[in-house]
VOVORO-317858 format. One record per residue: residue in three letters; x, y, z of N, C-alpha, C in turn. Coordinates in steps of 0.2 Angstrom, whole numbers, padded with zeros to 4 digits, always signed. Layout:
N
alaXYZXYZXYZ...
END
This chain:
409
met-0159-0324+0519-0163-0322+0513-0162-0328+0508ala-0166-0329+0503-0166-0334+0498-0160-0333+0493phe-0157-0338+0491-0152-0338+0486-0153-0343+0481tyr-0152-0341+0474-0152-0347+0469-0146-0347+0465gln-0145-0352+0462-0140-0353+0457-0142-0357+0451leu-0142-0355+0445-0144-0359+0439-0138-0362+0437glu-0139-0368+0433-0134-0372+0430-0131-0368+0424pro-0124-0368+0424-0121-0364+0419-0121-0368+0412glu-0120-0365+0407-0119-0368+0400-0113-0372+0399val-0108-0370+0403-0101-0374+0402-0098-0374+0409thr-0093-0378+0410-0089-0378+0416-0084-0372+0415pro-0081-0369+0420-0076-0364+0420-0070-0367+0416gln-0068-0373+0417-0063-0376+0413-0064-0376+0405glu-0070-0377+0403-0071-0377+0396-0070-0370+0393val-0070-0365+0396-0069-0358+0394-0063-0355+0397asn-0058-0359+0400-0052-0357+0402-0053-0352+0408met-0057-0353+0413-0058-0349+0418-0056-0353+0425asp-0053-0349+0429-0051-0352+0436-0057-0353+0440gln-0058-0360+0442-0063-0362+0446-0063-0358+0453gly-0057-0357+0456-0056-0354+0463-0058-0347+0463ala-0056-0343+0458-0058-0336+0457-0066-0336+0457leu-0069-0340+0453-0076-0340+0452-0080-0342+0458asp-0077-0347+0462-0080-0349+0468-0079-0343+0473lys-0074-0339+0473-0073-0333+0478-0079-0328+0476leu-0080-0327+0469-0085-0322+0467-0092-0324+0469arg-0093-0331+0468-0100-0333+0470-0101-0333+0478ser-0096-0334+0482-0096-0334+0489-0097-0327+0492leu-0093-0322+0489-0094-0315+0491-0101-0313+0489phe-0103-0314+0483-0110-0312+0482-0115-0315+0486arg-0115-0322+0488-0120-0325+0492-0120-0322+0499ser-0114-0321+0502-0113-0319+0508-0116-0312+0509glu-0116-0308+0504-0119-0301+0505-0127-0302+0504val-0129-0306+0499-0136-0307+0499-0139-0309+0505glu-0136-0314+0508-0139-0317+0515-0138-0312+0521ala-0133-0308+0520-0132-0303+0526-0137-0297+0525gly-0139-0295+0519-0144-0290+0518-0142-0283+0520lys-0135-0282+0521-0133-0275+0523-0132-0270+0518leu-0130-0273+0512-0128-0268+0506-0134-0267+0501phe-0138-0271+0501-0144-0271+0496-0149-0276+0498trp-0155-0275+0496-0161-0280+0497-0160-0286+0493gly-0159-0285+0486-0159-0291+0482-0155-0289+0476ala-0152-0295+0472-0148-0294+0467-0147-0300+0462gln-0145-0299+0456-0143-0304+0452-0136-0303+0449leu-0132-0308+0447-0126-0308+0444-0125-0313+0439ala-0123-0311+0433-0122-0316+0428-0115-0314+0424val-0111-0320+0422-0105-0319+0419-0105-0324+0413phe-0102-0321+0407-0101-0325+0401-0094-0325+0400arg-0091-0330+0397-0085-0330+0394-0085-0334+0387arg-0082-0331+0382-0082-0334+0375-0089-0336+0373gly-0094-0332+0375-0101-0333+0373-0104-0338+0377lys-0102-0340+0382-0105-0346+0386-0106-0343+0393arg-0112-0344+0396-0114-0342+0403-0111-0347+0408val-0106-0344+0412-0103-0348+0417-0106-0347+0424leu-0109-0341+0425-0112-0340+0432-0119-0336+0431asp-0124-0338+0435-0130-0335+0434-0133-0336+0441ile-0133-0331+0446-0135-0332+0453-0139-0326+0455gly-0142-0327+0460-0146-0321+0463-0149-0323+0469gly-0153-0318+0472-0156-0319+0479-0158-0312+0482gly-0161-0313+0488-0163-0307+0492-0170-0306+0490phe-0172-0300+0492-0179-0297+0491-0180-0293+0485ala-0185-0294+0481-0186-0290+0475-0191-0284+0478arg-0194-0285+0483-0198-0279+0486-0198-0280+0494ala-0195-0275+0497-0193-0276+0504-0200-0276+0509ser-0205-0272+0506-0211-0271+0511-0215-0277+0512asp-0214-0282+0507-0218-0288+0509-0214-0294+0508his-0207-0293+0507-0202-0299+0506-0203-0303+0500lys-0205-0300+0495-0206-0304+0489-0199-0306+0486pro-0198-0312+0485-0191-0314+0483-0188-0313+0476val-0182-0312+0476-0179-0312+0469-0178-0319+0467thr-0181-0320+0460-0180-0326+0457-0177-0326+0451pro-0175-0331+0447-0172-0331+0440-0176-0327+0435glu-0183-0326+0437-0187-0322+0432-0187-0315+0434ser-0185-0313+0439-0185-0306+0441-0181-0301+0436met-0183-0295+0436-0179-0290+0432-0178-0284+0436phe-0173-0280+0435-0171-0274+0438-0171-0268+0434val-0173-0262+0437-0172-0256+0434-0165-0255+0433leu-0163-0253+0426-0156-0253+0425-0153-0246+0426tyr-0158-0241+0427-0155-0234+0428-0150-0233+0422ser-0144-0230+0423-0140-0227+0418-0137-0233+0414ser-0137-0239+0417-0134-0245+0412-0138-0245+0406thr-0144-0242+0406-0148-0242+0399-0144-0238+0394lys-0140-0233+0396-0136-0229+0391-0131-0234+0387gly-0129-0239+0390-0125-0244+0386-0129-0247+0380leu-0135-0248+0381-0139-0251+0376-0141-0246+0371ala-0142-0240+0373-0143-0235+0368-0137-0233+0364ala-0131-0234+0367-0125-0233+0363-0125-0238+0358leu-0126-0245+0359-0126-0250+0355-0131-0249+0349ala-0137-0246+0350-0141-0245+0345-0139-0240+0340met-0136-0234+0343-0133-0229+0339-0127-0232+0335his-0123-0236+0337-0118-0238+0333-0120-0243+0328met-0126-0247+0329-0129-0251+0324-0131-0246+0318leu-0134-0241+0320-0137-0236+0315-0131-0233+0311his-0126-0232+0314-0120-0229+0311-0117-0234+0305asp-0117-0240+0307-0115-0246+0303-0120-0246+0296arg-0126-0244+0297-0130-0244+0292-0130-0238+0287gly-0126-0233+0289-0125-0227+0285-0130-0222+0286arg-0133-0222+0292-0138-0217+0294-0135-0210+0296phe-0129-0210+0298-0125-0204+0300-0118-0206+0301ser-0114-0200+0301-0107-0200+0303-0106-0197+0310tyr-0101-0200+0314-0101-0198+0321-0100-0190+0321asp-0096-0187+0316-0095-0180+0317-0100-0176+0314asp-0105-0179+0312-0111-0174+0309-0114-0170+0315leu-0116-0164+0313-0120-0160+0317-0126-0163+0319leu-0129-0163+0325-0135-0165+0327-0141-0161+0323ser-0139-0155+0321-0144-0151+0318-0145-0153+0311arg-0141-0157+0308-0142-0160+0301-0148-0164+0301tyr-0149-0168+0306-0155-0172+0307-0161-0169+0311trp-0159-0164+0315-0164-0161+0320-0162-0154+0320pro-0165-0150+0314-0163-0143+0313-0165-0139+0319glu-0171-0140+0323-0173-0136+0329-0168-0136+0334phe-0163-0141+0334-0158-0142+0340-0153-0136+0340ala-0152-0133+0334-0147-0128+0333-0149-0121+0336arg-0150-0121+0342-0151-0115+0346-0147-0114+0352asn-0147-0108+0354-0144-0106+0361-0137-0109+0362gly-0133-0109+0357-0126-0111+0358-0125-0119+0356lys-0130-0122+0353-0129-0129+0351-0128-0130+0344glu-0127-0124+0340-0127-0125+0333-0122-0129+0330his-0116-0130+0334-0111-0134+0331-0110-0141+0335ala-0115-0143+0339-0114-0149+0343-0115-0155+0338thr-0110-0160+0340-0110-0166+0335-0113-0172+0339ile-0114-0177+0335-0116-0184+0338-0110-0186+0342thr-0104-0186+0340-0098-0188+0344-0099-0184+0351gln-0100-0178+0351-0101-0174+0358-0107-0177+0362leu-0112-0179+0358-0118-0181+0362-0116-0188+0365leu-0113-0192+0362-0111-0199+0364-0106-0199+0370gly-0102-0194+0369-0096-0193+0374-0098-0188+0380his-0104-0186+0381-0107-0182+0386-0103-0175+0386arg-0102-0172+0380-0098-0166+0380-0102-0160+0377ile-0109-0161+0377-0113-0155+0374-0114-0150+0379gly-0115-0152+0385-0116-0147+0391-0123-0145+0393ile-0128-0149+0390-0135-0148+0393-0136-0153+0398thr-0133-0153+0404-0133-0159+0408-0139-0160+0412thr-0143-0155+0414-0149-0156+0418-0154-0151+0415gly-0160-0152+0417-0166-0147+0416-0169-0148+0409pro-0173-0144+0407-0176-0138+0411-0181-0141+0417asp-0182-0137+0422-0186-0139+0428-0193-0141+0426trp-0196-0138+0421-0203-0140+0419-0203-0147+0416leu-0198-0150+0414-0198-0156+0411-0198-0162+0416thr-0204-0162+0420-0205-0167+0425-0206-0174+0422tyr-0206-0179+0426-0207-0186+0424-0214-0187+0421lys-0219-0183+0422-0226-0183+0420-0226-0181+0412leu-0220-0178+0410-0220-0176+0403-0215-0181+0399trp-0212-0186+0402-0206-0189+0399-0209-0194+0393gly-0215-0195+0393-0218-0199+0388-0221-0195+0382asp-0220-0188+0382-0222-0184+0377-0216-0182+0373arg-0215-0185+0367-0210-0184+0363-0208-0177+0361lys-0214-0173+0359-0213-0166+0357-0210-0162+0363lys-0213-0163+0369-0211-0159+0375-0203-0161+0377cys-0201-0167+0376-0194-0169+0377-0190-0166+0372ala-0192-0166+0366-0188-0162+0361-0187-0155+0362gln-0193-0152+0363-0193-0145+0365-0188-0143+0370ala-0188-0147+0376-0184-0145+0381-0177-0145+0379met-0175-0150+0375-0168-0151+0373-0166-0145+0369glu-0171-0143+0365-0169-0137+0360-0168-0131+0364glu-0172-0130+0369-0172-0123+0372-0166-0122+0377leu-0163-0128+0379-0157-0127+0384-0151-0124+0381thr-0148-0121+0386-0141-0118+0384-0136-0121+0387pro-0130-0123+0384-0125-0127+0387-0121-0124+0392arg-0119-0127+0397-0115-0125+0403-0108-0123+0400trp-0106-0126+0395-0099-0124+0392-0100-0125+0384thr-0095-0123+0381-0095-0124+0373-0095-0131+0372pro-0100-0134+0368-0100-0141+0366-0093-0143+0364gly-0091-0148+0366-0084-0151+0365-0078-0149+0369glu-0080-0144+0373-0074-0141+0378-0073-0146+0383ala-0078-0149+0386-0077-0154+0392-0082-0159+0392asn-0081-0164+0396-0086-0169+0397-0089-0168+0404gly-0096-0169+0404-0100-0168+0410-0106-0173+0409tyr-0107-0177+0414-0112-0182+0413-0119-0179+0412his-0123-0182+0407-0130-0180+0406-0134-0185+0408pro-0137-0185+0414-0141-0191+0417-0147-0193+0413leu-0151-0188+0412-0157-0190+0408-0157-0187+0401asn-0154-0181+0400-0155-0178+0394-0151-0182+0388tyr-0146-0185+0390-0143-0190+0385-0148-0194+0382gly-0153-0197+0385-0158-0201+0382-0163-0198+0378phe-0165-0192+0381-0170-0188+0377-0167-0186+0370met-0161-0184+0370-0157-0182+0364-0157-0189+0359ile-0155-0194+0362-0154-0200+0358-0160-0203+0355asn-0165-0203+0359-0172-0205+0357-0175-0201+0351glu-0174-0194+0352-0177-0190+0346-0172-0191+0340leu-0166-0192+0341-0162-0193+0335-0163-0199+0332met-0164-0205+0336-0165-0211+0333-0172-0211+0329leu-0177-0208+0332-0183-0207+0328-0183-0204+0321arg-0179-0199+0321-0178-0195+0315-0173-0199+0310leu-0169-0203+0313-0164-0207+0308-0167-0213+0306asp-0171-0217+0310-0174-0223+0309-0181-0224+0308gly-0185-0220+0312-0192-0220+0312-0194-0224+0318arg-0190-0228+0321-0191-0232+0327-0188-0228+0333asp-0192-0229+0339-0188-0226+0345-0183-0231+0348cys-0179-0229+0353-0174-0233+0355-0176-0240+0357gly-0182-0240+0361-0184-0247+0364-0186-0252+0358gln-0190-0249+0353-0192-0253+0348-0186-0256+0344phe-0181-0251+0342-0175-0253+0339-0172-0259+0342leu-0171-0258+0349-0167-0263+0353-0171-0270+0353arg-0178-0270+0353-0182-0276+0353-0181-0280+0346asp-0181-0276+0341-0181-0279+0334-0174-0281+0332glu-0169-0277+0334-0162-0278+0331-0158-0282+0336val-0159-0282+0342-0155-0285+0347-0158-0290+0351gly-0164-0289+0354-0168-0293+0358-0170-0300+0355val-0173-0299+0349-0176-0305+0345-0170-0309+0342pro-0165-0306+0339-0160-0310+0337-0156-0314+0342leu-0155-0311+0348-0151-0314+0353-0156-0319+0358gly-0162-0319+0356-0167-0323+0360-0168-0320+0367leu-0168-0314+0368-0169-0311+0375-0176-0310+0376asn-0178-0312+0382-0185-0311+0385-0185-0308+0391ser-0180-0305+0393-0179-0301+0400-0175-0295+0399leu-0177-0291+0394-0173-0285+0393-0178-0280+0389phe-0180-0274+0392-0184-0270+0389-0182-0263+0390val-0183-0258+0385-0183-0251+0386-0190-0249+0384gly-0195-0249+0389-0202-0248+0387-0205-0255+0389leu-0207-0256+0395-0209-0262+0398-0216-0264+0396pro-0218-0270+0393-0225-0271+0392-0228-0273+0398glu-0235-0271+0399-0238-0272+0405-0238-0279+0407ser-0238-0284+0403-0238-0291+0405-0232-0293+0409glu-0227-0289+0408-0220-0291+0412-0220-0287+0419glu-0224-0283+0421-0224-0279+0426-0222-0283+0433arg-0226-0288+0434-0225-0292+0440-0218-0295+0441arg-0214-0295+0436-0207-0297+0437-0202-0292+0439val-0204-0286+0440-0199-0280+0441-0198-0279+0448ala-0191-0280+0450-0189-0278+0457-0189-0271+0458cys-0190-0269+0465-0190-0262+0466-0183-0259+0467val-0183-0253+0467-0176-0249+0468-0177-0245+0474tyr-0172-0244+0478-0171-0240+0484-0165-0236+0483glu-0166-0230+0485-0161-0225+0485-0158-0223+0491ser-0151-0222+0491-0148-0219+0497-0150-0212+0498pro-0150-0209+0504-0152-0202+0506-0148-0197+0502ala-0151-0192+0499-0147-0187+0495-0146-0181+0499asp-0146-0182+0506-0145-0176+0510-0137-0174+0510arg-0136-0168+0512-0129-0165+0512-0124-0169+0515glu-0126-0172+0521-0121-0176+0525-0119-0182+0521thr-0124-0185+0518-0122-0191+0514-0118-0190+0508leu-0120-0184+0504-0117-0182+0498-0110-0180+0500thr-0109-0177+0505-0102-0175+0507-0098-0181+0509gln-0100-0186+0512-0097-0192+0513-0095-0196+0507met-0100-0196+0502-0098-0199+0496-0093-0195+0492ala-0093-0189+0492-0088-0185+0489-0081-0186+0492ala-0081-0186+0499-0075-0188+0502-0072-0194+0500leu-0076-0199+0499-0073-0206+0497-0070-0205+0490met-0073-0201+0486-0071-0200+0479-0065-0195+0478gly-0063-0191+0484-0058-0187+0484-0059-0180+0482phe-0065-0177+0483-0066-0170+0481-0071-0167+0486thr-0071-0160+0486-0075-0157+0491-0081-0154+0487pro-0087-0156+0489-0093-0154+0485-0094-0146+0486asp-0097-0143+0480-0100-0137+0481-0107-0136+0479glu-0110-0130+0479-0117-0130+0478-0120-0133+0472asp-0116-0132+0466-0118-0135+0460-0118-0142+0460tyr-0113-0145+0464-0113-0153+0465-0120-0155+0468phe-0121-0151+0474-0127-0153+0478-0133-0153+0474ala-0134-0147+0470-0140-0146+0465-0140-0152+0460phe-0134-0154+0457-0134-0159+0452-0137-0166+0455gln-0134-0167+0461-0136-0174+0465-0144-0173+0467arg-0146-0168+0469-0153-0167+0470-0158-0169+0464ser-0155-0167+0458-0159-0168+0452-0160-0176+0451leu-0156-0180+0454-0156-0187+0453-0160-0190+0458asp-0163-0187+0463-0168-0189+0468-0175-0190+0465phe-0177-0197+0464-0183-0198+0461-0188-0200+0466asn-0187-0198+0472-0193-0200+0477-0197-0194+0478glu-0204-0195+0478-0209-0190+0480-0212-0191+0487lys-0213-0186+0490-0217-0186+0496-0224-0187+0496leu-0226-0194+0497-0233-0196+0496-0235-0199+0502asp-0242-0199+0503-0245-0203+0509-0244-0211+0507asp-0240-0214+0511-0240-0221+0510-0247-0225+0510lys-0251-0222+0513-0258-0226+0514-0262-0226+0507thr-0260-0221+0503-0263-0221+0496-0260-0225+0491leu-0254-0228+0493-0250-0232+0488-0251-0240+0489pro-0251-0243+0483-0251-0251+0484-0245-0254+0488phe-0240-0250+0487-0234-0252+0491-0230-0246+0492pro-0227-0245+0498-0223-0239+0500-0218-0238+0495glu-0215-0243+0491-0210-0242+0486-0212-0237+0481trp-0218-0236+0480-0220-0232+0474-0219-0224+0475ala-0216-0223+0481-0214-0216+0482-0208-0214+0478asn-0205-0219+0475-0199-0218+0470-0203-0219+0463ile-0202-0214+0459-0206-0214+0453-0204-0220+0448phe-0197-0222+0449-0195-0228+0445-0197-0235+0448asn-0202-0235+0452-0205-0241+0454-0212-0241+0452arg-0214-0236+0448-0221-0235+0446-0222-0238+0439pro-0228-0242+0438-0229-0245+0431-0229-0240+0426glu-0232-0234+0427-0232-0229+0421-0226-0227+0419val-0221-0227+0423-0214-0225+0422-0210-0231+0418his-0212-0237+0420-0209-0242+0417-0211-0243+0410arg-0217-0240+0408-0219-0241+0401-0215-0236+0396leu-0212-0231+0399-0209-0226+0395-0203-0228+0392val-0201-0226+0386-0195-0227+0383-0190-0221+0385leu-0186-0223+0390-0181-0218+0392-0174-0221+0391pro-0171-0220+0386-0164-0223+0384-0159-0221+0389ala-0160-0216+0393-0154-0214+0398-0155-0218+0405gly-0161-0221+0406-0161-0223+0413-0167-0228+0414gly-0171-0229+0409-0178-0233+0410-0178-0240+0408gly-0172-0243+0406-0172-0250+0404-0173-0254+0410ile-0176-0260+0409-0177-0265+0414-0175-0272+0411ala-0171-0276+0415-0169-0282+0413-0167-0287+0418ala-0166-0293+0416-0162-0298+0421-0155-0298+0419ala-0151-0300+0424-0144-0299+0423-0141-0304+0417arg-0144-0310+0417-0142-0314+0411-0143-0311+0404asp-0148-0307+0403-0149-0304+0397-0144-0299+0396met-0143-0295+0401-0138-0289+0400-0131-0292+0399ala-0130-0298+0402-0123-0301+0401-0123-0304+0394lys-0128-0306+0392-0128-0309+0385-0127-0304+0380val-0130-0298+0381-0129-0292+0376-0121-0291+0376tyr-0118-0290+0382-0111-0288+0382-0107-0294+0380ala-0109-0300+0381-0105-0306+0378-0105-0306+0371met-0110-0304+0367-0110-0303+0360-0105-0298+0358ile-0105-0292+0362-0100-0287+0361-0093-0289+0362ala-0092-0293+0368-0085-0295+0369-0082-0300+0364leu-0087-0303+0360-0084-0307+0355-0083-0303+0348gly-0082-0297+0349-0081-0293+0343-0088-0291+0340ala-0093-0290+0344-0100-0288+0341-0102-0293+0336thr-0101-0300+0337-0104-0305+0333-0107-0310+0338trp-0112-0314+0335-0115-0319+0339-0118-0324+0334gln-0116-0330+0334-0118-0336+0330-0119-0334+0323gly-0113-0331+0320-0113-0330+0313-0116-0323+0311lys-0119-0320+0316-0122-0313+0314-0118-0308+0317arg-0116-0303+0313-0112-0297+0315-0117-0291+0316tyr-0116-0288+0322-0120-0283+0325-0116-0276+0324leu-0109-0276+0324-0105-0270+0323-0099-0272+0318gln-0097-0268+0314-0091-0269+0310-0085-0267+0315pro-0080-0271+0314-0074-0270+0318-0072-0263+0319ala-0072-0259+0314-0069-0252+0314-0074-0248+0319thr-0081-0249+0318-0086-0246+0322-0085-0247+0330leu-0084-0254+0331-0082-0256+0338-0076-0252+0341glu-0071-0252+0337-0065-0249+0339-0066-0241+0340arg-0069-0238+0336-0071-0231+0336-0075-0230+0343ala-0079-0234+0344-0084-0233+0350-0080-0234+0357ile-0074-0237+0357-0070-0238+0363-0064-0234+0363thr-0064-0229+0358-0058-0224+0358-0060-0218+0362pro-0055-0217+0367-0057-0211+0372-0059-0205+0368thr-0064-0201+0371-0066-0195+0368-0063-0189+0373asn-0060-0191+0378-0057-0186+0383-0050-0188+0385asn-0047-0184+0389-0040-0186+0391-0040-0190+0398lys-0036-0194+0399-0035-0198+0405-0034-0192+0411gly-0038-0193+0416-0038-0188+0422-0042-0182+0421asp-0046-0181+0416-0051-0176+0415-0056-0177+0420ile-0058-0172+0424-0063-0172+0429-0070-0171+0426asp-0074-0175+0426-0081-0174+0424-0084-0169+0428arg-0087-0164+0424-0090-0158+0427-0096-0159+0430ser-0099-0165+0430-0105-0166+0433-0104-0171+0440leu-0100-0176+0438-0099-0181+0443-0093-0179+0448arg-0089-0175+0445-0083-0172+0449-0077-0178+0450ile-0077-0183+0446-0072-0188+0446-0070-0189+0439pro-0063-0192+0439-0061-0193+0432-0064-0199+0429ile-0067-0198+0423-0071-0204+0419-0068-0203+0412ile-0067-0209+0409-0065-0209+0402-0071-0211+0398tyr-0073-0207+0393-0079-0209+0389-0076-0211+0382gly-0079-0217+0380-0079-0218+0373-0085-0215+0370leu-0088-0218+0365-0094-0216+0362-0100-0219+0365gly-0102-0217+0371-0108-0220+0374-0106-0225+0379trp-0100-0227+0379-0098-0232+0384-0093-0229+0389met-0092-0230+0395-0087-0228+0399-0081-0234+0399leu-0075-0231+0399-0070-0236+0398-0065-0237+0404gly-0063-0243+0405-0058-0244+0411-0062-0244+0417his-0066-0249+0419-0070-0249+0425-0065-0249+0431leu-0068-0246+0436-0063-0245+0442-0063-0252+0446ala-0058-0256+0444-0057-0262+0447-0050-0265+0445arg-0047-0269+0449-0041-0272+0447-0041-0276+0441gly-0037-0275+0437-0036-0279+0430-0040-0275+0425ala-0044-0270+0426-0047-0267+0420-0043-0263+0416thr-0044-0263+0409-0041-0259+0405-0045-0254+0401leu-0043-0250+0396-0048-0246+0392-0052-0251+0387arg-0050-0257+0387-0054-0262+0383-0059-0266+0388thr-0060-0263+0394-0065-0266+0398-0070-0260+0399phe-0076-0261+0396-0080-0255+0395-0088-0257+0396gly-0092-0252+0397-0099-0253+0398-0102-0247+0401his-0107-0248+0405-0110-0243+0408-0113-0244+0415pro-0111-0241+0420-0114-0242+0427-0121-0239+0427gly-0125-0240+0433-0131-0237+0434-0132-0234+0441lys-0136-0229+0442-0138-0227+0449-0139-0232+0453gly-0136-0232+0459-0138-0237+0464-0133-0243+0464gly-0129-0243+0459-0124-0249+0459-0124-0254+0453gln-0129-0253+0448-0129-0258+0443-0122-0257+0439ile-0120-0263+0437-0113-0264+0433-0114-0268+0427cys-0113-0266+0421-0114-0270+0415-0108-0269+0410leu-0104-0274+0409-0098-0272+0405-0096-0278+0401ala-0091-0277+0396-0088-0281+0392-0080-0280+0393asp-0077-0286+0391-0069-0285+0391-0067-0288+0385leu-0065-0285+0380-0064-0287+0373-0058-0292+0373asp-0053-0291+0377-0047-0295+0377-0048-0302+0380arg-0052-0302+0386-0054-0308+0389-0060-0311+0386glu-0063-0308+0382-0070-0311+0379-0075-0312+0385leu-0075-0308+0389-0079-0308+0395-0084-0303+0396ser-0090-0305+0399-0095-0300+0400-0098-0301+0407phe-0100-0296+0410-0102-0296+0417-0108-0292+0418ala-0113-0294+0422-0119-0290+0424-0121-0291+0431phe-0121-0286+0435-0123-0286+0442-0128-0281+0443leu-0134-0283+0444-0140-0279+0445-0143-0280+0452asn-0145-0274+0455-0148-0274+0462-0153-0269+0463thr-0155-0269+0469-0161-0265+0471-0159-0258+0474gly-0152-0257+0474-0149-0250+0476-0145-0251+0482gln-0140-0247+0483-0136-0248+0489-0138-0245+0495lys-0137-0248+0500-0139-0246+0507-0133-0242+0510asp-0127-0244+0509-0121-0242+0512-0116-0240+0507tyr-0115-0233+0505-0111-0232+0499-0104-0234+0499ala-0101-0233+0505-0094-0235+0505-0093-0243+0505gly-0097-0246+0509-0096-0254+0509-0098-0257+0502phe-0104-0254+0499-0106-0256+0492-0101-0255+0487phe-0098-0249+0487-0093-0248+0482-0087-0253+0482gln-0084-0254+0488-0079-0259+0489-0081-0266+0487phe-0087-0268+0488-0090-0274+0487-0091-0275+0479ser-0094-0270+0476-0095-0271+0469-0089-0271+0464thr-0084-0267+0466-0078-0267+0462-0074-0273+0463glu-0075-0276+0469-0072-0283+0470-0075-0288+0466leu-0081-0288+0465-0085-0293+0461-0082-0292+0454val-0081-0286+0451-0078-0286+0444-0071-0288+0444ala-0067-0286+0449-0060-0288+0449-0059-0296+0449leu-0064-0299+0453-0063-0307+0453-0065-0310+0447ala-0070-0307+0443-0072-0309+0437-0067-0309+0432leu-0063-0303+0432-0057-0302+0428-0052-0307+0429glu-0051-0307+0436-0045-0312+0438-0046-0319+0436ala-0052-0321+0435-0054-0328+0434-0052-0330+0427cys-0051-0325+0423-0049-0327+0416-0042-0328+0415arg-0041-0334+0412-0034-0336+0411-0031-0334+0404
END
C-alpha cells in the first residue's frame, strides 16, 4: 500500500525530541500501513512546542476501489469530535456565557424534566447526567432537526441521579452541547469552531458539518463486527464480563444498515457515517471530519497553554479546571465498563506508557486518538479507517502514543 511522508517544520533536535524514538514511531506506523492487517488507511501527525515534526499517512481511503490516502485526505473523527466540542464550551466559559456549576435548565428551561432538574454543565461535560443513549425514535434521519434532538434530550429519564456516577454518552453528549451552545452563543458548535478556532489557526481540513465541496476528500470508515462473540472478546481484553445492558449499549453504536449494495455508489455507504448527508450534519459528539495535521495543530495550541502566535484561546485557570478530574481514579464507567478519568469534556491519562493526568484529549470509535500533553508541550493525532483486529490494534495504537511521549526529552 502507498505511504507518504511530508517534510516537517523543524528537525526533532530543534524541539528537543529523540530522533531514534521518532524513527521507531514512523517505522511502526509504516509497517502496519503496508501490511494492511489492522486498518485500511491512516494518518499520523505529531507537534512539539508548536512545530510539526511528523506528518505521515498511507493505505486506502476506500477499500472497494483502492482509493489511496493522500495528504489531502480527511477522516471521520467519531468521538474525537467531543474534544473539539469541549474546547468550544471552555472558550464560551471564558467569555462569561456560563459558569460550570450552572444548571442546564438556566439556559434551557425545557431540559428540567424527568429527573434532570438539577443537572449541571459540569455533569454534562463529565458524562455524569445519565441519559446515555436513546430515545429509540431519534434515528439518524432526525439528527439534523434541532427541535427533535432537543425534544429527545428533554424527555429522557437518567439511568442514575445526575452527578452520582460517570457513564459515557456517545451521541447525546453532542445533542446537549449543540443545543446549549445555540442558546448561549447563537452559533452551533460547527460554526463556532470554524469562526473561533479554524480560521485563526489557519485550518483547512477540520469540519463539524462538512461543506459539500470537501466531500471528495473524506476517507471511509469500517466497523468491527458487533456480534456477541466479538464483544465478549473485547470485554475480556478489558478485564470484565459483559451483561445484557452492555450488549445493548454496544449495539446502539452499530451504524451499519442492511442495504442492497447494488443500489449504492459504493458498498461503504452501508455505514451511515460514510454518507454525504450525514457528513453535512453538525454532530458535536461524533460527526467531525479532519486531517490528522489539523487535529494535531489544535491540540498543539492547547499543549502550549491554549495560546498560539500571541493569541490566547483559554485562560490558564480555565484550562486547569478543564483537566481537573470529575470522578475518582478507578471509577468504572457505567457505559463502557472500564475505568476512565474524565475532566470537563476531555479524558485524562491516556492508556500508554508515560501518560499522566496532564496527557488528555479524546479517542474515537474505531481507534482515533487525539491528545495533548501539557508538560511535554506535545500533541498527537492518529486517524484511521477503523480497526480490523481489536486486540492487535489496541496494542499498536497505544504503542504509537507511548513512542511519541518517549521521544520528548
